[in-house]
N, C-alpha and C positions, 0 to 999 in steps of 0.2 A: 272539622275533623279532630283538631287538637283539643277542643272543648269536650267532645264526646269521649275522648280517651283519658280525660282528666281524672285523676284519682285511682286509676287501676294499678294493681301491683304487677310490674313487668316481670318480676321474678316468677310469679305464678302464671305468666304467659309463656315465657321462654323455656323454663325448666321442664314442665310436663310435655310440651311439644317436642323438645329435644329428646327426652326419654322415649316418647312414643315413636318418633321417627327412627331413633336408634334401634328400638325394639323391632320395627318392621324390617330393617336391614338384617338384624340377627335372626329373625324368624325365617327369612329367606335362606340364609346361610345354614341354619340348623335343620331346616325341613325339606330341602330340595331332594335329598336322597330318599328319605322316608316317603315323600309324596310319590316319587316314581315307583317305589316298591309297592305302594298301595294302588298302583294303576292310574295315578293322577299326573297332571302336568307338574313339572318341577317348580313352577311358580304359583301353584294352586293356593297354598297357605299364605304366600306373600300377598297376592291380590285380594284374598278374603280379608286379611287384616287391614289392607289398604282401604277397602270399602268401609269397614267399620271405623277406621280412623277418620275418614271424611265425614261420616255420620256423627262421630263423637265430637269432631271439631265444630260442626253446626250446633250440636247440643251445648258445647262449651260456650260458644258465643251467646247463645240464647240465655244461658244461666248467668253469664256475666252481666247481661243487661237487665234481666228480670229481678226486681227488688226482692231480696231474700226474706223480708218480713211477711210477704204475701203467702209464703209456704205455710204459715200458721193457719191460714184460712183453708188450706188444701189438705191439711193433715189427715182428716178422716177419709177423704177420697183416695189419697196415696196409700193408706194402710189397707183399705178395703180391696183395692186393685191388687196390692201385693199378696194379700191373703188368698184371693181368687186364683191368682197365678200359681201359688204354691200348691193349692188343692188340685188345679188343673194338671200340674206336673205329675202328681201321684196317680191321677186317673188316666191321663192321655200322653204322658211324657215318653221320651225315647230312652231306652235302657242301653247303657254302654258300660262295660267293665263292672257288671253286677250293681250298677247304681242308676237311678232314674233322676236326672238333674235338669234336663233341658226339654224344651217344647217348641214346636214349629208355630210361629206367629207372624202373619203378614209377610211370609216369604223368608223370614229370618229365624235362625235357630238360636233361641235365647235361653239364658240360665237365670230364672227368677230369683234364686237365692242371692245373686249378686246385687240385684235391685233392692232386695229386702234390707241389705246392710245400710244403704242410703236412706231408705224409707224409715227404718227404725231410728236412725240418727235424727232425722227431721221430727219424727213423732216424739221421741224422748226429750229432745231439746225444747220443743214447743210446750210439752206438758210440764216439765220441771221449771221452765222459765215462768209459766203462769202460776205455778204453785209456790213461788218464792215467799209469799206471805205466810205460808204455813209449812215450809219445807222441813221444819223440825218436828212436825207431827207425822210419825211413822205410818200410821194407818191411813191418814188422809192425804199426806203429801208425797210419800215415797212408794208405798206398796201398790196402789191401783195400776199404774202403768206397767208394772212388771208382770202382771197376769197375761196381758196381751203379748208381751215379749216372750214369755215362756211358751205360749201357743205357737208363735211364729217359729221359734227355735225348734220346737218339737216337730213341726212339719218338715223342717230342713233335715233333722236327724233321721226322719223316716225315709229319706230319699235313698240311701243315707249320704250325708255330706258333713262329716264330723269336723272337717277343717273350717268350713264356713261358719258352722255353729259355734266353734271355739272362738273365732274372730269376733262374732257378734256378741258373745258373752263378755269378752274382754273390752269391747267398745262400750257395752252397757255398764260394766263396772266402772270404767273411766268416767262416763257421764254422770253416774250416781255420785261418785266421789267429788267430781267437779261442781255438782249442783249445790253443794254447801250443806249437805245433811250432817247430822251429828256423828261423831266417831263411834259411839255406842250402837247406833243404827247400822253403820257400816259393818261392825263386828257381828251384829245380829244377822244381817244378810249373809255374811260370809259363813257363819255357822249353819244357817238354814240351807244355803247352797251346797255346802260340803255334805250335809246329811242326805240331801237328795241325790247327789253324785254317788255317795256310798251305797245308796239303795238300788240305783239303776245300773251301776257299774258292772256288777256280776252278770246282768242280763245282756250287756253290750259286748261282753268278751266272746269273740269268735276266733277261729283258727287264723283267719285272715288278719285280724287286728293284732293277735299275738305275734304273727309272722312279721308285721311291720315293726314292732318293738325289737324283735330279735334281729331283724335286718338293720335297724338303726344302731343298736348298741353292741351287737356281736355279728357284724357282717361277714367275718371270715370263718364263722362257725359253719355256715352253709353258703359258701361263695357262689354256687351255681344256682341257687334258688332265692331264699329270702334276702341275702346280702348282695346279690348280683348288681342291682341298680346302683346302690351306694358305692360299691367298689369301682364301677365304671365311672361314677362321678368323681371319685378320688383320682382315678387315672387321668381324667380330663383336667381337673384342677391342677394336679401335680405336673402334668405334661406341658402346661402353658408357661410355667416359670414367671419371670418378671414381665416380659414383653409379648409373650404368646407365640404361637406358630404362624400367625398371620390370618387375616380375615378369609374365611372360606376353607381353611386348611385343617379343620378338626378331623381327627380320626374317629373319635368316639361317636360322632353323629352317623357313622356309616353302619348303622344297625346294632351297635353295641349298647348305646345309652337310650333307654326308653324315655319318652317325653322330652326329647332333646329341644323341641321348640315350645314346650309348655312348662311343666314343673321344673325341669333341669336346665333351663336355658342359660342360667348363670354359670353352670359348669362349662357350657360351650363358650360363653364369653371369656371365662378364665383360660380355656385352652387356646382360643384364637387370639385374644388380646392381652392375655397375661394378667398379673395382679394389678397392673396399672388400669386396665379396663374395668376390672372389678371395683377398684377404689373410686373411679369416676362415677360409675353407676350408683354405688351405695352413697357416695357423696351428694349426688343430685337428689336422690330420694330423701336423704337426711335434710337437705336444704328445704324441701317442700314441707316436711313434717315440722321442722323448727319454725319455718315462716308461718305456718298455720297456727302454731301455739303462740307465737308472738302476736298475731292478729287477734287471737282469742283474748290475750291479756289486754290489748289496747281497746278492744270493743267494749263500749259502755252498756250495750244492750245485752241482757242475759241470754236471749234466744240466739243472737248472732255469735256470742261467745261460746255457747255450748255447741252450736253447729260447727264452728271452727275446730273445737277440741275433738268432736266426734269424727270429723273428716280426717284430721291429722292422725288420730289414733288408729283409724281404719287402715290407712296407708302404712303406718309404722308397724302395726301388729302383723299385717299381711306380709310385709317384707321380712320381718324377723322369722316368722314361721316358715316361709319359703327357704330362706337362707339357712335356717336351722336344719331343714330336711336334707338339703344337698350336701351339707357338711357333716351329717351324722349326729348333730346335737339334739335333733328332734325326729320323731317318726315321720315317714312320708304320709302326707294327708291330702295331696292333690291341690294344694294352695299355690296359685301362680304368683310370679313376681310382678308387682305393680308396674304398669306401663310397658313392660318388656316382653312378658310371655304372650304366646298366642292365646287369643280368647276375646271375641267381640264384645260379649256382655260385660266382661271385666273392664275392658278399655273404655267402653261407653260410660259406665258408672263412674269410673275414675275421672274422666274428663268432665262429666256433669258435676261431680263433686268439686273439681278444681274451679269450674265456673261459679258455683255457689260461693266457694271460699273467696274468690276474687271479688265477687259482689259485696261480700262482707267487708273485705279490705278497702274497697272503693268508698263504701259508706263511712268507714272509720277515717280514711284519709281526707274526705271532703269535710267531715265534721271537725277535724283538727285544723282545717284551714279557715273555718268560720268561728265566730265568737262562741265560747264554750257555753252550752246550754244543757242543764241536767234534765234528762227525760223523766216524764211523770212516773213511769214504771220504776226507774232506778231510784227516784226520790222517795217513793213509797217504801221500797225495799230498804233503803237506808234508814228511814224513820223507824220501820218495824224492828230492825236489828238493834237500833239504839234504845228501843222501848219507849219512844217518845213521839208525840204527834206535833211537837213544837216546830216551827220553821227552822231551817238550818241557819 
């Protein structure tokens, strides 16, 4: 048993499990009143999330064991399945709050856009790691993978799910920069992306989206409509003080704060456990992100390194957008807090990602314990960058 556990990163075992377990407790606290109001049992959301947690834990263990390099051989399959699911959502998905984001599959209500985040990380990490020999060739090394990315993001925007689309674009940008392309190509992509955004932005402006900006930056202008949710969030955060009102003692979850167990769960954490509870949650999420970036730095395989960067950036950006929304720094986009908010698809994808990251960490740790051997891929990359074919 000790040999089987050799090399695994225990930080990436303990931290996500702690966060997910804490999330289940907070989901019960935040949702029991709204569940009863909806005609459900007070423990409905608690047991739903618990079921997903068990499934996510199984997926986590599998991904910890499954060698991450094999994902390169499964890239096409992963992308095709992701594309089919996104199209299926638009054709047969369930509509809620004027958005069609989920679909019933094998008895589970899943949100394919969550899985697409991980699928695109695997795809781009695989493609850019294989293109290291000509990564400085913009047309051949950088541009081709982005066409597929634009299609996938476009399908998500049509749902519409602007929050997830934004996270994906941020992840893609991070992976592109990390892949080692030239600065002038990064600037060219930035200008091209900005031009596209400027062209489609006027078409995306709706009264609902304008209201979200108004609610975020001028909540007291219309406190009973656009600014209502953010003001309730402020009351929850301010009411908690340093140590909070106590677990289960939130007032705002009693029908005042919309999305108390989803988008605004951190506001309930602040109200019940105070600023200390908030610091602990943010601290644990930060530990995961920094640990992932450290693993990326240590990994000698470009595919593994890009995987670690993509997964770390996904968790980091998602947390930043969620925390920005509940504090009024960013508009509300429906992005959940990683590991904590209610949402089975999100939890499953996050735990699968943690399993993959831990497998990368294990490979790195085992290689460090063995005599240092330069892999063929990295040797060729090094020679290419030196402009020489002479042995090192």
